[in-house]
C-alpha positions in Angstrom: 72.3 82.6 108.0 72.5 85.0 110.9 71.2 88.6 110.5 73.7 91.5 110.7 73.1 93.9 113.5 74.4 97.5 113.5 75.1 99.7 116.4 77.4 102.6 117.5 79.7 101.8 120.3 81.3 104.5 122.4 84.7 103.9 123.9 87.1 106.3 125.7 88.2 108.1 122.6 86.1 106.9 119.7 82.5 106.2 118.5 82.6 103.2 116.3 79.8 102.0 114.0 79.9 98.2 114.2 78.3 95.6 111.9 78.1 92.3 113.7 76.8 88.8 113.0 77.2 85.5 114.9 77.4 87.1 118.4 77.9 84.4 121.0 80.1 82.2 118.9 83.4 81.5 120.7 85.8 82.4 118.0 85.9 86.0 116.7 86.8 87.4 113.3 87.7 91.1 113.0 87.1 92.3 109.4 88.9 95.5 108.3 87.6 97.3 105.2 89.6 99.1 102.5 89.5 102.7 101.4 88.0 104.7 98.5 85.1 107.1 98.1 82.2 106.2 100.4 83.5 102.9 101.5 82.0 101.3 104.6 82.5 98.0 106.4 79.0 96.8 105.4 79.8 97.5 101.7 83.0 95.5 101.9 81.9 92.6 104.1 78.2 92.0 104.1 78.5 88.7 102.2 81.3 87.4 104.4 79.5 88.4 107.6 76.5 86.3 106.7 78.5 83.4 105.4 80.9 83.2 108.4 78.4 83.9 111.2 77.2 80.4 111.6 80.6 79.5 113.2 82.2 82.8 114.1 81.4 86.0 115.9 82.0 88.4 113.0 82.9 92.1 113.8 83.1 94.6 110.9 83.6 98.2 112.2 83.7 101.4 110.2 87.2 102.8 110.7 87.6 106.2 112.1 87.0 108.8 109.3 84.8 106.3 107.3 81.1 105.6 107.1 79.1 106.2 110.3 82.0 106.1 112.7 83.4 109.3 114.3 86.0 111.6 112.9 89.0 113.1 114.6 88.6 116.6 115.9 92.2 117.4 114.9 93.3 115.8 111.6 96.5 113.8 111.7 99.5 115.3 110.0 100.4 112.2 108.0 99.2 108.6 107.2 101.1 107.1 110.2 99.1 109.5 112.4 95.9 108.0 111.0 97.3 104.5 111.4 98.0 105.1 115.1 94.4 106.3 115.6 93.0 103.2 113.8 95.0 100.8 115.9 93.9 102.6 119.1 90.3 102.6 117.9 90.2 98.9 117.2 91.9 97.9 120.4 89.5 100.1 122.4 86.6 98.3 120.5 87.9 94.8 121.3 88.4 95.7 124.9 84.9 97.2 125.2 83.5 94.0 123.7 85.6 91.8 126.0 87.4 90.1 123.0 90.7 88.8 124.2 91.8 87.2 120.9 90.5 87.4 117.3 91.3 86.3 113.8 91.9 89.1 111.4 90.7 89.7 107.8 91.9 92.8 106.0 91.1 94.2 102.6 93.5 96.7 100.9 94.0 99.5 103.4 92.7 97.0 106.0 95.7 94.8 105.3 98.1 97.6 106.3 96.1 98.1 109.5 96.2 94.4 110.2 100.0 94.3 109.9 100.2 97.2 112.4 98.0 95.4 114.8 100.1 92.3 114.6 103.3 94.3 115.3 101.9 96.3 118.2 99.5 93.8 119.8 100.6 90.3 118.6 99.2 88.5 121.6 95.6 89.6 120.7 95.4 88.0 117.3 95.5 84.5 115.9 95.3 83.6 112.2 95.3 86.3 109.6 93.9 86.8 106.0 95.2 89.7 103.9 93.1 90.2 100.8 94.2 92.5 98.0 97.1 94.3 99.9 98.9 97.2 98.3 101.4 99.8 98.9 104.5 97.5 99.0 107.8 98.9 97.8 107.8 96.7 94.6 104.7 98.3 93.2 103.7 101.8 92.0 100.4 103.7 92.3 98.1 102.3 89.7 96.3 104.7 87.3 93.0 103.3 88.6 93.8 104.1 92.2 95.2 107.5 91.2 91.9 108.4 89.5 89.9 107.0 92.5 91.8 109.4 94.7 90.7 112.3 92.4 87.0 111.5 92.8 86.3 114.6 94.9 87.7 116.9 92.3 84.3 116.7 90.5 82.2 114.1 92.3 79.1 112.5 90.6 77.3 109.1 90.7 78.6 108.5 87.1 82.2 109.1 88.1 81.9 106.8 91.1 80.3 104.0 89.1 83.2 104.3 86.6 85.7 103.9 89.5 83.8 101.0 91.0 83.9 99.2 87.6 87.7 99.3 87.7 87.7 97.3 91.0 86.3 94.1 89.3 87.5 91.9 86.5 84.2 91.7 84.5 82.3 94.9 84.9 79.4 93.8 82.7 78.8 90.6 84.7 79.0 92.5 87.9 76.9 95.5 86.7 73.9 94.9 89.1 76.2 94.7 92.1 78.3 97.7 90.9 75.1 99.8 90.6 73.9 98.9 94.1 77.3 99.6 95.6 77.6 102.9 93.7 74.2 104.1 95.1 75.1 103.1 98.6 78.6 104.5 98.6 77.8 107.8 96.8 75.4 108.8 99.6 78.1 108.1 102.2 80.9 109.8 100.1 79.0 113.1 100.0 78.8 113.5 103.8 81.0 116.6 104.5 82.9 115.0 107.4 83.6 111.8 105.3 85.0 114.0 102.5 87.2 116.0 104.9 88.7 112.8 106.4 89.2 111.2 103.0 91.1 114.2 101.8 93.3 114.1 104.9 94.0 110.3 104.7 95.1 110.5 101.1 97.0 113.7 101.3 100.2 111.7 102.0 101.4 108.3 100.9 101.4 105.3 103.1 104.7 104.1 104.6 105.3 100.4 104.0 106.1 98.1 106.9 109.9 97.5 106.9 111.1 94.0 105.9 112.8 93.6 109.3 109.4 94.1 110.9 107.5 91.8 108.5 110.0 89.0 109.3 109.2 89.2 113.0 105.5 88.5 112.4 105.0 84.8 113.4 101.2 84.7 112.9 99.9 82.3 110.2 99.0 84.6 107.2 96.9 83.7 104.2 97.3 86.1 101.3 94.4 86.3 98.9 94.6 88.2 95.6 92.8 88.6 92.3 95.3 87.9 89.5 93.7 90.7 87.4 93.6 93.3 90.2 94.2 96.7 88.6 93.9 98.7 91.8 96.5 96.9 93.9 98.8 94.6 91.8 99.1 90.9 92.8 102.8 91.7 93.0 102.1 93.1 96.4 101.0 89.7 97.7 104.1 88.1 96.2 106.2 90.6 98.1 104.6 89.9 101.4 104.7 86.2 100.7 108.5 86.4 100.5 108.9 88.3 103.8 106.1 87.0 106.1 107.7 83.7 107.5 104.4 81.8 108.0 102.5 82.9 104.9 100.8 81.2 102.0 99.1 82.7 98.9 95.9 81.9 97.0 95.4 83.7 93.7 92.1 83.8 91.9 92.1 84.0 88.1 89.6 86.3 86.3 89.3 88.4 89.5 90.0 92.0 90.3 90.3 93.8 93.6 87.0 92.7 95.2 87.7 89.0 95.7 85.2 88.9 98.6 82.5 90.0 96.2 83.6 88.6 92.8 84.4 85.2 94.2 82.3 85.4 97.3 81.2 81.8 97.8 84.7 80.5 97.2 86.4 83.2 99.3 84.1 82.7 102.2 84.7 79.0 102.2 88.4 79.5 101.8 88.8 81.7 104.8 86.7 79.5 107.0 88.7 76.4 105.9 91.8 78.4 106.8 90.7 79.4 110.2 89.6 75.8 110.9 93.1 74.6 110.0 91.8 72.6 107.0 94.3 74.3 104.7 
């Protein structure tokens, strides 16, 4: 397996912290992380980066406002303002790296950003994986996600670990991984600029992509969801399946919101088979 390299890349308007593995491979995968206290692209995608890097050039940036990437000097007034910044950040990054076309893999919030990229820059992307999407009109805010959004009301490692345990199906089996992720994410979550950006991002609700727009997305899309996801219901994937014209869905039983971690070997093989047109 290839090692993961990490560097900050300056573009015209952003400084993006990039995790990369498999540099030099001809096909590129752009991995987009989710949200939540202290999340980073490395925390979301380290297993996938190592597994996929034998064949693909794997790019996993920290989004603006997260991890070790920069933060906006003037905070956007709403979620769409953040979305516009993320799209611009990612396009500047791809241009800086000389990437003309890439596959997309999004997790949770990253799925929403992936859809925006497909709508605004369809010619720059190929096949797409949306894992654990949420925020569709047929679902409501889950109690687990609502409590996660309240982490900063009284932050502590214990509280963060409790939140992380809700992201998986079997918290006891996953305890060692949850402990490691909690330690890593708590340190990041307590950075003052990360907290400010987090509060801004979640001050307003996301605006779902209209059905008319979803139906215009012609890219092949693989939806992946844990059947027992208590953070973003699997119903979100069923909704997208019914409106994305070239989509298919893979559901994992006994799996929560972190398919890429809970079912890492199967997930990593699944997405590589998909990008190789085996499925």
